[in-house]
Phi, psi and omega in degrees: 000128179250120180251135175231150175242125180237130179258141178223139174245163179234141178270188189293345177248026173062031174272125186287141176230114179262144175205154185268117183291351178273352179267200178279358179287129182221161172282142171240123177256128186223167171265205179075196181284152177302138181093351177267152173233149176098348180277125181296152172271131180288146178304131179087352176254167179250156183304136175250001179217146178222142193214157171261124176255132180257018177178162185300321184275357186271082178219032181262160179291336186269034183282170180249018184253154178297143173270128181288156172300127182271120176254114184248124177304130175243318171203177183295342181239006181227163182213144171262124181258117181053038175081002180283174177304140183299141178234164179291141173299324181271098177107338182260357184240129176264161177299328181284356170276346191259172167271131179260130174248121179251122175260117184240153179216155176277356173227162178296135178223158165245160179244119183284326179196159178211159184205155179228138178197168174244147176220179191276014177082354178234327183229117185296342180273351185257124179294153176300145178280144170065022175204156172255128178249122177241147176214161173223155176256127178282102184295162179235165179063230183269009182287116180241006184269050180280133177204148174293148177224137171287120190236064177261108182090153186299325180299332182256023185297152173279125176283129180248009170085180182256167171230102188279336182271123183296141178190172180268351177222137175227130186250140175230144179237124186226159173240152181220144177209143181231156177220125177289144177254355174207167182285159180106156181290138176248092184248346184266066172214155183231138173262130186232136173244128180238149177222135173268113193251141176230000000 
């Protein structure tokens, strides 16, 4: 059985951008206006811009890559999308506002449980230093209990639920937002999605 995880972002006109998280492609969280890259996030504030970086030095405003929809924590039950007035997570957020995680297999699988969290890049149990990482899971069906969760380290992971119907692809939609707790760049952290597969 071969399992792959594929992350996809959407820009402001809902054009999909797929990229392999195992390559040099990374998420960039920034301050400033939505669609900008390279502007620092102020301590105590949350990112107002989100971007795809295709290399360590690629953080300028004049890039040629799509700017992801920026999801900025406003309260535990609301979000500002691309700097607009905050809306409810339940009903105000579309799947194309989110990051899509696709779990694929060459055979039919079910997912018993799944989780999302950030860690310090060396120990999955250790939260990133000098920042708060929050995420939410975009519920499906009748699930209305969407809320931001601080997800620093595996013990504090956000539960993204099960997939009971067997298939070769399972899709999850999540939002992410970060806030620095001290000055200086926070680059040594990893966002991880895990799935218990059967």
